[in-house]
Steps between C-alpha positions, in 0.01 A plus 500: 500500500800723445408862436133456591345639819355201692169687531465548126155373395496231234217334313582133535175323421226554244178310466269539200176301495208485261208267441251460215269251664152546353325303774460750786455213744850378419669839462701641789383826652719811503657447842596145405671632188690749716606225743618290207698796367673550836592134520627514143720797595652297784570211267637738237781621726585151629401592856141377530487580871595866454140620452422377852756751628317795346459784746279701266244380244345764276197448277339759270120502499331305224150427378455234767350549848772384743543731800858395578638281219856541625405327828340214305824465304713527814314215668521283191878537468581496874596867532293551815712792618466703180353847508218516247449796268194568283536774238174632361453588134663836442825407674768450236607138476857626484444656843471154656817381330695815586384497861604137550843569349546814710420312821752229415765761412439676834549175692140507626419160350690230315230334289183626332243375251300712259226293337174554318260322272157476345256223406268696274500230230369258765231750596407551135467126440279472807282782371468330161406173674251674728688399815699684764879522522520472878788644702640374828362712786753659732445728797762740623672820405842567346773643718527789255256638246642742243220729386547760227345840485169462320549483125451836336218481250292811456121481493511709184721236334266217595189692391658606170462148362839364605331315786693306762707257292852608403493424127345832394739703713805331349356532148451873556865536604597291198352763267704777661818292474426423134450869419820598680692245293359649179351171388185465292209307648533204262880501522483493877255210501737310273786567739306379804394186320856423391628559855248264652549242225865490605388466862297193403811349340692548825213344695505201267860437610426561870427164667285675762282706266124448510457540122787349301344594169654734245259770384545688173484878524171512308339263751585743780434830323149446374180411682346158438241297692790342694692824537253773583579868504484623862614862480649630178767406398512212750362159414483214746847380393647833612365438850622297793363146547353469849335158473810296573608254768855611576720555805859606560722504807827681563718354776748757630770472763828658605819404321630364831201269540521386137866414544440324830238280335733421213267646238693494174619842387354426158155528664560844652342803334578839649249784543706810429232766546132548570343840440145628505283806465177504697400851399140487378321719249172422330548457127319824415720698739831398343689790340584305181322177410784378280762528775549299819744673736472223759625242251788721391615603847453160668641310202807716459565488875481120496757481222727760662496315832573177315792648312338413166395687189186401308718372216683271743187304590489152353130454572205734545150431626270800466161466665251423226145536629437720192734607218545860612645384833777324306552793262514768769746309718725432202486863390571640845799270552635530147469129428499467120227322306747278317532274802248277678303671777383181672649170612166333574302594190287757677179485696260420212701189411716395796202556730408793720394377845339811649757607758778248453648554156817673622583191705446278195718730292774521763514123527534468123767773503694305762497189280651693212762672715613166638546370147719794398789569741572868554162610365256755641133583457231749594140426602248784521178531699182699447218562742154631421452724198872554440479652847806357674826377353761254623819331380717210602848450356646151525827342396695180507779687682492720807474872428766755600278628784335175598125557528355853508140618544363844412155657522492794258139605563590850618715568194220386272246715683722807463510445123129426459282798594137389453264656250161616628213294358158664473156396367450572129353837409385613158778648286823406324772264624794306363513119507804357677391135497204287398363152438186322383345264754346168395271240654415169330644616167293817506626853541371657819644850475806704417672658801744790492716677756521866405710803590297815560621851410549592869742211558251265667390162369170327442351184351218464251358229278319447173236255380533607138597200287649715223722677751607168649596392147727804482650434843605156378640612167636855546744649751276710722743580781570875514190566289264774612166365617171664587336414831126514552295324767786270599553382142782588265501545123751582228454734206 
């Protein structure tokens, strides 16, 4: 262990589990998948008893109903003394990883597990069969519950036609990013389709991917009965896949403990840096829709602390809930488009378990780093509506500063003065982003975010089919619109 601080955190075990059992009576529930993933992580590092030593077990909230899943896991693996942590949706998944690493680096603990999983495919099969996908009841409360500030979503945004689901919000940002890049509407759709076609090729080569099917760009770009348009320009194949049965576990310990257990150095993967921005602004309040200061500041800080430049990264995994998340992160970090932006194949193809994808991606990253001595990789996190940003930098070798954590929320806040959002009033305004919302293959409405002459913002919609045709075929960002009665129109 020459040259390595004994308290340096190392990822020594990874467990990746999936099931495609169509009989819900035979399929394992989510907590069982998580337990299997933890046991697989112990076997992976050659120290199957190490999980029982865990002093901290962290689980991000999923679409299941367990009150304290970490305690259920702890009892199953014999880690009775572990402190259990439950992170509600809205806490960055990278936060759990970074916190565990920081505690090991500080000498507070020696071993930690971060694990999560979903069994939504099981639930879907039960729904189709008209039965119930039962879950094991468990009373009790976690030792720690990490609760985020309530997600910022303005009533005006919801009422505008965007609703509660994220797809319309991301599609609206996508239009602003497209306009800022100077791309035509059709050209941009072609680019997105080509990008996600390449993602599907990567997923086809990923042994853990949910869909190992290669999709041609045209299959992704255009709406079909199997690939419905959800919010222009996003079809279903641009969106994350929630209905999966997947789990992943990360087994972390100190370098001293890894050495004492005789865990082969070839299994060690080093976390060099974990950074995050928890500054929150509602989408409509953001100064520039096509920019993401949190991604730039947190991402650059992660690379600086790691002693790496973007061009030095061997592997990159950019969070892929929707295409604009990938594009914005790449743009803010200066990661060129001529390289792959995912190691898993992305959430539409590799699988997007609601609040666990970063763990799946980190486990896959670790596999690749182990196979390439001296290599390094970056995994990004997104929370909410591009609300929070996080990064983990990993390598097959220890970094020059060991492990470093940084919260850059205050820096991001200082660079992101919010815009005032007001109800629409009759008059002229300029469109800064828009989309067309769909339901069951039918257009519902066009929605636009608009800049008013006094510097405030508002949202309005349209039910006019001819105008929606134009929104899908012409670049309407930065066009002057007329507001009347909460609707917008173009000359």
